[in-house]
C-alpha positions as a printed NumPy array, in Angstrom:
array([[-48.517,  -5.996,  29.814],
       [-45.535,  -5.436,  32.135],
       [-47.137,  -7.699,  34.755],
       [-47.612, -10.469,  32.179],
       [-43.985, -10.187,  31.057],
       [-42.78 , -10.281,  34.667],
       [-44.967, -13.316,  35.394],
       [-43.581, -15.171,  32.378],
       [-40.052, -14.36 ,  33.5  ],
       [-40.735, -15.639,  37.029],
       [-42.338, -18.796,  35.69 ],
       [-39.325, -19.343,  33.463],
       [-36.966, -18.945,  36.419],
       [-39.032, -21.325,  38.54 ],
       [-39.008, -23.828,  35.693],
       [-35.214, -23.653,  35.554],
       [-34.922, -24.183,  39.294],
       [-37.244, -27.158,  39.143],
       [-35.492, -28.883,  36.259],
       [-33.391, -31.976,  36.845],
       [-30.41 , -31.712,  34.517],
       [-29.19 , -35.229,  35.167],
       [-28.865, -37.146,  31.909],
       [-31.972, -39.258,  31.285],
       [-34.195, -37.257,  33.639],
       [-36.51 , -35.235,  31.398],
       [-39.71 , -34.017,  33.012],
       [-43.245, -34.166,  31.708],
       [-43.432, -30.371,  32.072],
       [-40.512, -29.92 ,  29.68 ],
       [-42.261, -31.996,  27.021],
       [-45.6  , -30.228,  27.552],
       [-44.113, -26.748,  27.141],
       [-45.724, -25.255,  24.001],
       [-43.377, -22.33 ,  23.373],
       [-40.257, -20.746,  24.774],
       [-41.494, -18.334,  27.479],
       [-39.205, -15.426,  26.572],
       [-39.397, -15.781,  22.781],
       [-42.562, -17.295,  21.37 ],
       [-41.043, -17.217,  17.856],
       [-38.323, -19.727,  18.777],
       [-38.606, -23.025,  16.897],
       [-36.382, -24.768,  19.457],
       [-34.4  , -23.953,  22.586],
       [-31.619, -25.375,  24.694],
       [-33.269, -26.329,  27.966],
       [-29.792, -27.022,  29.246],
       [-26.272, -27.031,  27.847],
       [-23.281, -28.246,  29.815],
       [-19.63 , -28.39 ,  28.833],
       [-16.598, -29.529,  30.771],
       [-13.108, -29.185,  29.286],
       [-10.177, -30.601,  31.234],
       [ -6.672, -32.046,  30.911],
       [ -5.907, -35.662,  31.717],
       [ -2.358, -36.967,  32.187],
       [ -1.566, -40.335,  30.596],
       [  1.713, -42.117,  31.299],
       [  4.156, -42.151,  28.364],
       [  1.886, -39.782,  26.422],
       [  1.568, -36.709,  28.6  ],
       [ -1.523, -34.555,  28.822],
       [ -4.51 , -34.882,  26.532],
       [ -7.452, -32.534,  26.271],
       [-10.973, -33.791,  26.876],
       [-14.251, -31.951,  26.311],
       [-17.549, -33.43 ,  27.499],
       [-20.803, -32.054,  26.073],
       [-24.3  , -32.595,  27.449],
       [-27.206, -30.783,  25.815],
       [-30.963, -30.964,  26.113],
       [-33.06 , -29.342,  23.388],
       [-36.787, -28.693,  23.225],
       [-38.285, -28.726,  19.728],
       [-41.408, -26.582,  19.44 ],
       [-42.129, -26.62 ,  15.705],
       [-41.301, -28.525,  12.536],
       [-38.886, -25.728,  11.644],
       [-36.894, -26.769,  14.707],
       [-36.36 , -30.334,  13.45 ],
       [-32.928, -29.39 ,  12.117],
       [-31.748, -29.232,  15.736],
       [-32.139, -33.017,  15.87 ],
       [-29.14 , -33.489,  13.572],
       [-25.771, -32.811,  15.145],
       [-22.502, -32.595,  13.211],
       [-19.352, -32.782,  15.32 ],
       [-16.198, -31.913,  13.364],
       [-12.882, -33.294,  14.557],
       [ -9.3  , -33.2  ,  13.354],
       [ -8.562, -36.392,  11.446],
       [ -5.465, -35.885,   9.265],
       [ -4.21 , -38.367,   6.699],
       [ -0.877, -38.25 ,   8.527],
       [ -0.759, -37.611,  12.261],
       [ -2.719, -38.385,  15.388],
       [ -6.472, -37.753,  15.196],
       [ -8.956, -36.399,  17.664],
       [-11.775, -38.791,  18.604],
       [-15.497, -38.404,  19.261],
       [-16.794, -41.128,  21.541],
       [-19.121, -42.015,  24.445],
       [-22.093, -40.872,  22.359],
       [-25.442, -41.296,  24.121],
       [-28.805, -39.857,  23.245],
       [-32.568, -40.1  ,  23.709],
       [-35.686, -38.545,  22.22 ],
       [-38.464, -37.955,  24.776],
       [-42.186, -37.644,  24.053],
       [-45.544, -38.261,  25.702],
       [-47.588, -41.43 ,  25.211],
       [-50.898, -41.631,  27.103],
       [-49.74 , -38.664,  29.168],
       [-46.577, -40.49 ,  30.256],
       [-42.953, -39.725,  29.36 ],
       [-41.523, -42.236,  26.906],
       [-38.092, -42.222,  25.283],
       [-36.369, -43.714,  22.283],
       [-32.663, -44.453,  22.373],
       [-30.123, -43.201,  19.852],
       [-28.628, -46.246,  18.115],
       [-25.368, -46.755,  16.238],
       [-27.204, -46.923,  12.921],
       [-28.082, -43.22 ,  13.377],
       [-24.433, -42.204,  13.828],
       [-22.446, -41.678,  10.641],
       [-18.842, -40.897,   9.76 ],
       [-18.222, -38.374,   6.994],
       [-14.821, -37.439,   5.615],
       [-14.925, -33.669,   5.113],
       [-11.435, -33.332,   3.657],
       [ -7.914, -34.613,   4.198],
       [ -7.759, -32.87 ,   7.583],
       [-11.21 , -33.151,   9.135],
       [-13.977, -35.684,   9.551],
       [-17.508, -35.26 ,  10.865],
       [-19.468, -37.41 ,  13.253],
       [-23.059, -36.925,  12.131],
       [-25.706, -37.81 ,  14.706],
       [-29.398, -38.031,  13.819],
       [-31.795, -38.287,  16.761],
       [-34.704, -40.748,  16.411],
       [-38.479, -40.235,  16.292],
       [-38.573, -36.456,  16.081],
       [-41.983, -34.799,  16.513],
       [-43.213, -31.353,  17.402],
       [-42.974, -30.914,  21.168],
       [-40.375, -33.609,  21.756],
       [-37.209, -33.145,  23.806],
       [-33.867, -34.513,  22.672],
       [-30.844, -35.149,  24.848],
       [-27.31 , -35.888,  23.74 ],
       [-23.933, -36.532,  25.367],
       [-20.565, -37.057,  23.722],
       [-16.852, -36.633,  24.436],
       [-14.199, -35.068,  22.2  ],
       [-10.67 , -36.203,  23.054],
       [ -7.62 , -34.482,  21.602],
       [ -3.856, -35.036,  21.812],
       [ -3.447, -31.365,  20.855],
       [ -3.382, -29.606,  24.197],
       [ -2.57 , -26.111,  22.972],
       [ -5.983, -25.432,  21.469],
       [ -9.198, -25.128,  23.486],
       [-12.297, -24.737,  21.331],
       [-14.166, -21.475,  21.891],
       [-16.798, -21.52 ,  24.607],
       [-19.964, -20.58 ,  22.744],
       [-22.612, -18.9  ,  24.892],
       [-25.038, -17.813,  22.194],
       [-26.651, -19.779,  19.389],
       [-29.315, -19.518,  16.719],
       [-31.822, -20.707,  19.342],
       [-32.229, -19.408,  22.927],
       [-30.678, -21.088,  25.961],
       [-32.581, -21.51 ,  29.232],
       [-29.606, -22.647,  31.281],
       [-25.895, -22.976,  30.562],
       [-23.108, -24.474,  32.687],
       [-19.505, -24.439,  31.413],
       [-16.362, -25.47 ,  33.255],
       [-12.766, -25.321,  32.033],
       [ -9.976, -26.873,  34.115],
       [ -6.412, -25.925,  33.162],
       [ -3.2  , -27.187,  34.824],
       [ -0.771, -24.46 ,  35.893],
       [  1.645, -25.587,  33.152],
       [ -0.566, -23.967,  30.494],
       [ -1.029, -20.189,  30.404],
       [ -3.955, -18.921,  28.331],
       [ -5.253, -15.496,  27.405],
       [ -9.025, -15.331,  27.831],
       [-11.076, -12.833,  25.868],
       [-14.765, -12.322,  25.173],
       [-16.108, -12.18 ,  21.628],
       [-19.465, -11.001,  20.36 ],
       [-22.21 ,  -8.947,  21.967],
       [-23.223, -11.25 ,  24.812],
       [-21.031, -12.011,  27.818],
       [-21.231, -14.282,  30.849],
       [-19.181, -13.412,  33.949],
       [-16.274, -15.783,  34.553],
       [-15.757, -17.277,  38.003],
       [-12.341, -18.641,  38.984],
       [-11.16 , -21.036,  41.673],
       [ -8.47 , -23.692,  41.928],
       [ -7.96 , -27.307,  42.925],
       [ -5.033, -29.729,  43.083],
       [ -3.834, -32.17 ,  40.45 ],
       [ -1.034, -34.713,  40.485],
       [  1.589, -36.013,  38.035],
       [  3.642, -38.804,  39.641],
       [  4.748, -37.388,  42.963],
       [  4.273, -33.791,  41.912],
       [  1.232, -31.843,  43.017],
       [  0.176, -28.954,  40.793],
       [ -2.489, -26.286,  40.707],
       [ -5.467, -26.602,  38.396],
       [ -7.228, -23.317,  37.593],
       [-10.972, -23.822,  37.242],
       [-13.014, -21.317,  35.228],
       [-16.811, -21.553,  35.365],
       [-19.522, -19.801,  33.362],
       [-23.187, -20.017,  34.33 ],
       [-25.957, -18.279,  32.419],
       [-29.747, -18.32 ,  32.204],
       [-32.226, -17.048,  29.616],
       [-29.65 , -16.355,  26.926],
       [-31.327, -14.836,  23.841],
       [-30.838, -16.321,  20.388],
       [-28.818, -14.536,  17.745],
       [-30.405, -15.953,  14.62 ],
       [-28.759, -16.337,  11.254],
       [-31.743, -15.043,   9.301],
       [-30.737, -11.419,   8.756],
       [-29.159, -10.485,   5.435],
       [-25.665,  -9.169,   4.855],
       [-23.732, -10.884,   7.633],
       [-20.155, -11.973,   6.957],
       [-20.102, -14.614,   9.714],
       [-22.751, -14.604,  12.433],
       [-20.384, -16.395,  14.835],
       [-18.286, -13.213,  14.941],
       [-21.153, -11.583,  16.842],
       [-22.517, -14.404,  18.985],
       [-21.299, -14.275,  22.567],
       [-18.359, -16.57 ,  23.276],
       [-15.059, -16.838,  25.129],
       [-11.747, -17.518,  23.395],
       [ -8.75 , -19.226,  24.998],
       [ -5.357, -18.567,  23.386],
       [ -2.244, -20.353,  24.647],
       [  0.641, -17.968,  25.396],
       [  3.052, -20.206,  27.328],
       [  3.786, -23.776,  28.391],
       [  6.003, -24.144,  31.492],
       [  6.886, -27.737,  32.357],
       [ 10.086, -27.007,  34.343],
       [  8.564, -28.385,  37.537],
       [  8.077, -31.81 ,  35.953],
       [ 11.315, -31.946,  33.99 ],
       [ 10.191, -30.19 ,  30.832],
       [ 10.849, -26.918,  29.024],
       [  9.333, -23.468,  28.803],
       [  7.777, -22.537,  25.459],
       [  6.41 , -19.063,  24.772],
       [  3.808, -18.622,  22.062],
       [  2.54 , -15.691,  20.099],
       [  2.241, -12.565,  22.221],
       [  1.909, -10.091,  19.352],
       [  0.891, -10.059,  15.713],
       [  4.537,  -9.489,  14.853],
       [  5.409, -12.745,  16.671],
       [  2.609, -14.579,  14.876],
       [  3.75 , -13.354,  11.485],
       [  7.407, -14.234,  12.103],
       [  6.506, -17.699,  13.314],
       [  4.428, -18.337,  10.194],
       [  7.142, -16.91 ,   7.937],
       [  9.841, -19.141,   9.459],
       [  7.761, -22.264,   8.866],
       [  9.25 , -24.364,   6.055],
       [  5.849, -24.593,   4.359],
       [  5.627, -20.796,   4.068],
       [  8.77 , -18.632,   3.885],
       [ 11.061, -21.234,   2.327],
       [  8.542, -21.842,  -0.465],
       [  8.955, -18.249,  -1.645],
       [ 12.617, -18.815,  -2.488],
       [ 12.04 , -21.691,  -4.899],
       [ 12.239, -20.528,  -8.517],
       [ 13.727, -23.304, -10.637],
       [ 10.444, -25.037, -11.349],
       [  8.961, -22.046, -13.213],
       [ 12.048, -20.051, -14.302],
       [ 12.177, -21.025, -17.983],
       [  8.46 , -20.678, -18.686],
       [  8.189, -17.377, -16.848],
       [ 11.176, -15.851, -18.635],
       [  9.432, -16.504, -21.957],
       [  6.317, -14.72 , -20.709],
       [  8.248, -11.756, -19.282],
       [ 10.01 , -11.281, -22.611],
       [  6.667, -10.248, -24.118],
       [  5.801,  -7.502, -21.571],
       [  7.502,  -4.389, -20.294],
       [  5.51 ,  -2.308, -17.791],
       [  4.855,  -3.351, -14.204],
       [  1.102,  -3.554, -14.8  ],
       [  1.651,  -5.808, -17.814],
       [  3.938,  -8.044, -15.773],
       [  1.364,  -8.335, -12.99 ],
       [ -1.47 ,  -9.27 , -15.353],
       [  0.711, -11.718, -17.301],
       [  1.958, -13.491, -14.164],
       [ -1.496, -13.582, -12.566],
       [ -2.988, -15.116, -15.713],
       [ -0.08 , -17.546, -16.004],
       [ -0.613, -18.895, -12.483],
       [ -4.409, -19.037, -12.874],
       [ -4.029, -20.972, -16.115],
       [ -1.304, -23.253, -14.797],
       [ -2.554, -24.332, -11.349],
       [ -6.142, -25.014, -10.334],
       [ -7.278, -24.407,  -6.76 ],
       [ -8.238, -27.657,  -4.976],
       [-10.681, -25.896,  -2.649],
       [ -8.49 , -25.978,   0.467],
       [ -7.821, -22.802,   2.431],
       [ -4.466, -22.634,   4.182],
       [ -1.619, -20.289,   4.985],
       [  0.779, -23.247,   4.686],
       [  1.601, -25.35 ,   1.651],
       [  0.565, -28.992,   1.663],
       [  2.493, -30.741,  -1.12 ],
       [  4.707, -27.715,  -1.829],
       [  4.877, -25.233,  -4.691],
       [  7.013, -27.45 ,  -6.951],
       [  4.64 , -30.393,  -6.865],
       [  1.56 , -28.167,  -7.121],
       [  3.061, -26.566, -10.253],
       [  3.887, -29.976, -11.708],
       [  0.504, -31.532, -10.87 ],
       [ -1.345, -28.349, -11.881],
       [ -3.386, -28.313,  -8.66 ],
       [ -2.758, -26.856,  -5.206],
       [ -4.167, -25.22 ,  -2.096],
       [ -4.404, -21.466,  -1.482],
       [ -0.877, -21.164,  -0.065],
       [  0.73 , -23.118,  -2.888],
       [ -0.948, -20.967,  -5.535],
       [ -0.485, -17.551,  -3.969],
       [  3.022, -18.114,  -2.578],
       [  3.929, -19.309,  -6.072],
       [  2.378, -16.129,  -7.443],
       [  4.357, -13.972,  -4.986],
       [  7.612, -15.721,  -5.864],
       [  7.041, -15.143,  -9.585],
       [  6.25 , -11.474,  -9.037],
       [  9.508, -11.078,  -7.128],
       [ 11.367, -12.914,  -9.903],
       [  9.993, -10.285, -12.298],
       [ 11.58 ,  -7.546, -10.196],
       [  8.419,  -6.384,  -8.448],
       [  8.131,  -5.528,  -4.756],
       [  5.845,  -8.427,  -3.833],
       [  4.981,  -9.914,  -0.451],
       [  2.434, -12.405,   0.882],
       [ -0.48 , -11.117,   2.961],
       [ -1.956, -13.349,   5.674],
       [ -5.763, -13.316,   5.715],
       [ -8.596, -14.643,   7.823],
       [-11.486, -15.504,   5.512],
       [-14.997, -14.284,   6.26 ],
       [-15.987, -17.823,   7.257],
       [-13.021, -18.025,   9.643],
       [-14.038, -14.855,  11.442],
       [-12.121, -11.804,  12.597],
       [ -9.144, -12.648,  14.865],
       [ -9.551, -10.678,  18.081],
       [ -6.05 , -11.158,  19.472],
       [ -2.701, -12.57 ,  18.276],
       [ -3.118, -16.199,  17.301],
       [ -1.709, -18.58 ,  14.717],
       [ -5.234, -19.857,  14.061],
       [ -6.405, -16.325,  13.296],
       [ -5.107, -16.605,   9.728],
       [ -6.204, -19.397,   7.404],
       [ -5.453, -17.924,   3.972],
       [ -2.777, -15.994,   2.082],
       [ -2.909, -13.619,  -0.895],
       [ -0.23 , -11.564,  -2.685],
       [  0.568,  -7.854,  -2.662],
       [  2.631,  -5.726,  -5.043],
       [  3.749,  -2.259,  -3.89 ],
       [  4.891,   0.652,  -6.044],
       [  7.244,   3.582,  -5.431],
       [  4.355,   6.062,  -5.227],
       [  2.876,   4.228,  -2.224],
       [  0.049,   2.523,  -4.114],
       [ -0.387,  -1.241,  -4.225],
       [ -2.467,  -4.038,  -5.691],
       [ -3.791,  -7.168,  -3.985],
       [ -3.948, -10.425,  -5.948],
       [ -5.468, -13.884,  -5.581],
       [ -4.768, -16.462,  -8.284],
       [ -7.145, -19.065,  -6.819],
       [-10.12 , -17.211,  -8.312],
       [-10.293, -17.575, -12.131],
       [-12.422, -14.433, -12.494],
       [-10.485, -12.125, -10.171],
       [ -8.49 ,  -9.067, -11.233],
       [ -5.879,  -6.969,  -9.416],
       [ -7.614,  -5.39 ,  -6.411],
       [-10.789,  -7.346,  -7.198],
       [-10.407, -10.204,  -4.736],
       [-12.897, -13.026,  -4.145],
       [-15.487, -12.081,  -1.541],
       [-14.228, -14.728,   0.918],
       [-11.062, -12.652,   1.484],
       [-12.729,  -9.264,   2.07 ],
       [-12.479,  -9.423,   5.844],
       [-11.18 ,  -6.28 ,   7.571],
       [ -7.355,  -6.448,   7.615],
       [ -4.615,  -8.772,   6.437],
       [ -1.011,  -8.988,   7.613],
       [  1.742,  -8.273,   5.06 ],
       [  4.894, -10.339,   5.695],
       [  8.165,  -9.108,   4.177],
       [ 11.269, -11.032,   3.111],
       [ 12.782, -10.426,   6.546],
       [  9.695, -11.74 ,   8.33 ],
       [  8.57 ,  -8.304,   9.498],
       [  4.89 ,  -7.528,   9.174],
       [  2.264,  -4.788,   9.097],
       [ -1.49 ,  -4.458,   8.623],
       [ -3.076,  -4.036,   5.206],
       [ -6.723,  -3.094,   4.722],
       [ -8.679,  -5.699,   2.776],
       [-11.687,  -3.424,   2.4  ],
       [-12.254,  -2.372,  -1.17 ],
       [-13.376,   0.934,  -2.62 ],
       [-14.28 ,  -0.726,  -5.927],
       [-18.043,  -0.834,  -6.497],
       [-20.065,  -3.802,  -7.609],
       [-21.976,  -2.142, -10.443],
       [-25.062,  -3.338, -12.296],
       [-26.692,  -1.166, -14.932],
       [-29.992,  -2.243, -16.542],
       [-31.646,  -0.511, -19.483],
       [-35.142,  -1.851, -20.102],
       [-37.489,  -0.734, -22.857],
       [-41.034,  -2.164, -23.148],
       [-44.246,  -1.708, -25.063],
       [-47.706,  -2.821, -23.941],
       [-49.768,  -4.693, -26.534],
       [-53.556,  -4.488, -26.889],
       [-53.922,  -7.711, -24.895],
       [-51.763,  -6.166, -22.113],
       [-48.635,  -8.21 , -22.747],
       [-45.41 ,  -6.331, -22.011],
       [-42.734,  -6.956, -24.622],
       [-39.278,  -5.479, -24.732],
       [-35.514,  -5.674, -24.507],
       [-33.246,  -5.354, -21.48 ],
       [-29.557,  -4.558, -21.859],
       [-27.501,  -5.12 , -18.718],
       [-23.911,  -4.298, -17.852],
       [-22.091,  -5.923, -14.917],
       [-18.796,  -4.335, -13.829],
       [-16.023,  -5.241, -11.385],
       [-17.433,  -7.235,  -8.449],
       [-20.811,  -7.634, -10.143],
       [-19.034,  -9.106, -13.168],
       [-17.006, -11.426, -10.94 ],
       [-20.2  , -12.625,  -9.216],
       [-22.009, -13.066, -12.533],
       [-19.215, -15.214, -13.949],
       [-19.056, -17.344, -10.807],
       [-22.833, -17.826, -10.783],
       [-23.421, -18.479, -14.473],
       [-20.278, -19.292, -16.463],
       [-20.382, -22.958, -15.487],
       [-24.044, -23.33 , -16.517],
       [-25.541, -24.116, -19.886],
       [-27.429, -21.288, -21.568],
       [-30.762, -23.083, -21.062],
       [-30.193, -23.238, -17.316],
       [-29.313, -19.549, -17.119],
       [-32.451, -18.621, -19.052],
       [-34.605, -20.791, -16.786],
       [-33.175, -19.145, -13.668],
       [-33.76 , -15.654, -15.008],
       [-37.318, -16.495, -16.07 ],
       [-38.084, -17.805, -12.584],
       [-36.419, -14.873, -10.809],
       [-38.126, -12.196, -12.913],
       [-41.363, -14.051, -13.762],
       [-40.904, -13.357, -17.474],
       [-40.548, -15.264, -20.737],
       [-37.191, -14.908, -22.472],
       [-37.358, -15.147, -26.256],
       [-33.793, -14.047, -26.992],
       [-30.584, -14.233, -24.957],
       [-27.011, -13.121, -25.547],
       [-23.998, -12.562, -23.28 ],
       [-20.745, -10.896, -24.303],
       [-17.359, -10.951, -22.53 ],
       [-18.215, -13.859, -20.256],
       [-14.619, -15.116, -20.529],
       [-12.814, -11.816, -21.095],
       [-12.502, -10.716, -17.463],
       [-10.852,  -7.426, -18.448],
       [-14.231,  -6.234, -19.781],
       [-17.696,  -5.862, -18.214],
       [-20.332,  -8.531, -18.778],
       [-22.876,  -7.368, -21.372],
       [-26.202,  -9.216, -21.493],
       [-29.197,  -8.702, -23.766],
       [-32.621, -10.228, -23.084],
       [-35.58 , -10.151, -25.437],
       [-38.552, -10.716, -23.144],
       [-42.269, -10.689, -22.583],
       [-44.664, -11.015, -19.662],
       [-48.402, -11.222, -19.061],
       [-48.061, -10.289, -15.37 ],
       [-46.738,  -6.728, -15.435],
       [-49.959,  -4.864, -16.238],
       [-53.07 ,  -4.918, -14.055],
       [-56.441,  -3.751, -15.407],
       [-59.06 ,  -2.524, -12.909],
       [-62.278,  -0.783, -13.99 ],
       [-60.842,   0.203, -17.347],
       [-57.629,   1.631, -15.898],
       [-54.134,   0.152, -16.201],
       [-51.768,  -0.065, -13.223],
       [-48.045,  -0.655, -13.772],
       [-45.098,  -0.614, -11.398],
       [-42.596,   1.777, -12.993],
       [-39.624,  -0.585, -12.646],
       [-41.701,  -3.569, -13.814],
       [-39.99 ,  -6.83 , -12.772],
       [-36.98 ,  -4.912, -11.411],
       [-39.076,  -3.575,  -8.522],
       [-37.886,  -4.252,  -4.954],
       [-40.97 ,  -5.377,  -3.006],
       [-39.491,  -6.337,   0.352],
       [-37.378,  -4.579,   2.954],
       [-34.633,  -7.117,   3.748],
       [-34.103,  -5.706,   7.236],
       [-36.608,  -7.068,   9.756],
       [-35.079,  -6.648,  13.211],
       [-36.128,  -3.725,  15.387],
       [-32.553,  -3.426,  16.58 ],
       [-29.412,  -5.019,  15.177],
       [-26.29 ,  -5.211,  17.327],
       [-23.911,  -6.291,  14.578],
       [-22.856,  -4.587,  11.334],
       [-24.567,  -4.8  ,   7.97 ],
       [-21.828,  -6.212,   5.754],
       [-22.332,  -5.805,   2.   ],
       [-18.735,  -7.015,   1.365],
       [-18.18 ,  -4.205,  -1.175],
       [-19.684,  -0.836,  -2.023],
       [-22.248,  -1.276,  -4.785],
       [-24.387,   0.596,  -7.251],
       [-27.516,  -0.573,  -9.033],
       [-29.016,   1.631, -11.733],
       [-32.239,   0.841, -13.6  ],
       [-33.283,   2.887, -16.584],
       [-36.777,   1.881, -17.777],
       [-38.72 ,   3.191, -20.782],
       [-42.42 ,   2.349, -21.064],
       [-44.339,   3.301, -24.2  ],
       [-47.815,   4.503, -23.227],
       [-50.372,   1.925, -24.471],
       [-52.439,   2.987, -27.476],
       [-55.759,   4.525, -26.472],
       [-54.552,   5.483, -22.99 ],
       [-53.186,   8.562, -21.27 ],
       [-51.28 ,   9.07 , -18.045],
       [-53.582,   9.738, -15.13 ],
       [-50.956,   9.601, -12.378],
       [-47.196,   9.289, -12.064],
       [-45.363,   8.647,  -8.775],
       [-43.413,  11.646,  -7.555],
       [-39.647,  11.971,  -7.801],
       [-37.675,  11.298,  -4.645],
       [-34.056,  11.495,  -3.471],
       [-33.06 ,  10.215,  -0.026],
       [-29.801,   9.388,   1.678],
       [-28.199,   8.054,   4.82 ],
       [-26.031,  10.112,   7.201],
       [-22.329,  10.502,   6.38 ],
       [-23.047,   9.721,   2.718],
       [-23.387,   6.004,   3.491],
       [-26.063,   5.49 ,   0.845],
       [-28.182,   7.351,  -1.712],
       [-31.434,   6.451,  -3.465],
       [-32.657,   8.538,  -6.392],
       [-35.912,   7.884,  -8.219],
       [-37.155,  10.007, -11.093],
       [-40.154,   9.52 , -13.407],
       [-40.856,  11.778, -16.354],
       [-43.103,  11.72 , -19.4  ],
       [-41.631,  12.63 , -22.79 ],
       [-44.306,  12.433, -25.424],
       [-45.6  ,   8.878, -25.548],
       [-42.824,   7.448, -23.366],
       [-42.519,   7.183, -19.583],
       [-38.885,   7.37 , -18.5  ],
       [-37.926,   5.912, -15.091],
       [-34.436,   6.22 , -13.599],
       [-33.78 ,   4.496, -10.286],
       [-30.337,   4.495,  -8.654],
       [-29.395,   2.784,  -5.387],
       [-25.83 ,   3.382,  -4.266],
       [-24.258,   1.966,  -1.09 ],
       [-21.005,   3.817,  -0.483],
       [-19.67 ,   1.8  ,   2.463],
       [-19.125,  -1.94 ,   2.431],
       [-19.799,  -2.198,   6.175],
       [-22.451,  -0.143,   7.971],
       [-22.051,  -0.126,  11.743],
       [-24.985,  -0.943,  14.077],
       [-25.665,   2.665,  15.114],
       [-26.943,   3.339,  11.579],
       [-29.136,   0.236,  11.369],
       [-32.372,   2.056,  12.235],
       [-31.701,   4.674,   9.575],
       [-30.778,   1.988,   7.03 ],
       [-33.965,   0.036,   7.722],
       [-36.06 ,   3.189,   7.312],
       [-34.128,   4.077,   4.138],
       [-34.924,   0.688,   2.58 ],
       [-38.535,   0.945,   3.712],
       [-38.957,   4.257,   1.904],
       [-37.268,   2.878,  -1.205],
       [-39.533,  -0.182,  -1.32 ],
       [-42.628,   1.955,  -0.772],
       [-41.653,   4.338,  -3.559],
       [-40.856,   1.583,  -6.053],
       [-44.199,  -0.06 ,  -5.287],
       [-46.193,   3.045,  -6.253],
       [-47.872,   2.504,  -9.614],
       [-48.339,   4.445, -12.785],
       [-52.049,   4.772, -13.607],
       [-53.226,   4.936, -17.213],
       [-56.81 ,   5.809, -18.07 ],
       [-58.531,   5.602, -21.407],
       [-58.487,   8.612, -23.667]])
């Protein structure tokens, strides 16, 4: 086996050496390749990926930043067809200079009569999509995609914004045979360079000479070359943002020094304190907190009806949520400003939560904004203005406790933030612009409690009632998932998920977010009881049984992120069918993970003519680090196996 693996590796290396990476030169061997040599499960692979990022000086405009991309992808299966559609996002503001995506060229290669043929990418397969008021997308769809084909694409991204170099991504959802990156930076720009994720490529550095007018300057050239880079797929559950863990290199500008060519020296963020102060001093952040006239009269009326701090917080939070609707845009800066957002009754995250903070201060509370990086934005690894893309509010009390608030989420409560914000740490910014870290991790559980009681009819139909309670984060999720749907749609979803028929349905407290969601289902099913040779077989948890272990990887190098701690309790009562007796009950079990990370308890007892089943799964840590992955996978495997064991009834 070792010899076969070594042979495959050598063949792969020889294939790489033999490849011609010149655009338009795809070999017959590349098209004939049936699977990726080092991962036969791969649906596609980068045969080659090249990137060059460099600065170009233009008279009367200064430097601009150019990134050239050339990629060649082999598609092995139909599941890999999605690699034939490329979406390139670029900054395209309503006001201001845009980035541009141009020089787009592409081909699809395939075999016809054992000869390499190609089909050219045409303009009709390139689309412009407006994502929002800040970004657009160039969507490229490659032609004539078939299993086994090879696609090749080149394009150039040009930007007038020279302070921001897009991350160099080494690892993707598909493997990479060969990678060649080159970044060329004039001496006027000083960048920090830091690795991110679990895969690294050594950086090589050299220099060359550039010229602006009569002035020669040094250009630092950084190169990254890698072969046989494994995929890090996005098919494992409970991942906040897979790009946090894929290997990449980040460039963060710390200084611009143009003294040699008649310019100035500008120093950028060197610490999180600097970042926070810079954000605070921006007119679309700190100054917005001092505006009060637009809400003063209305808020004074509300405050006249409450007295305690907790009452003030709830009243102000509800006032903002009812007054201003979130427009879907994340930002730490206001767009139209708090006054206009209040007047128009719609605003971005900053407008809503800076408004909220200002009102809390007006009410005499110790309130400050907290800068956040959302889960989709990733975890900032070093001081950067781009590290934060969101802001929430914080109220502190004399005893050292505090609450975190977000008025963009209609169903949120104090300290029950929307999941998008639960991302490690935020940065509290005070009235003076000073800052400190605040944990965004929550100790509040997402709790679901199901009580199910069923009887089995003579024709083996299970009929019963299930009463469910959803608390805290489970209630928030339930309201987000279902409150906007008609009752018929909710019933249909539940019937499909559980494979049952719902004959009665009622939900209480769907709009009263201060109370748990209470749901009652009257149900029946023909699929819960199996008869074999006169005996009946029933899974004790019926349709609440977990049949599949969600964790598939042998080894996982990134955390399991549940977002919050959670607890799921199922209490099931099954009346023994008439004419039958219990032949076998599954045994009781209680298992846990080290350091009290999780507990599973499963108990089955018979009390007269009723089988009582109590199953509790409790995850006590929102994030479980990779060293516990093996234990977690085994834990889930045991739980699934236990829940799948059946009660056996035999005739009396």
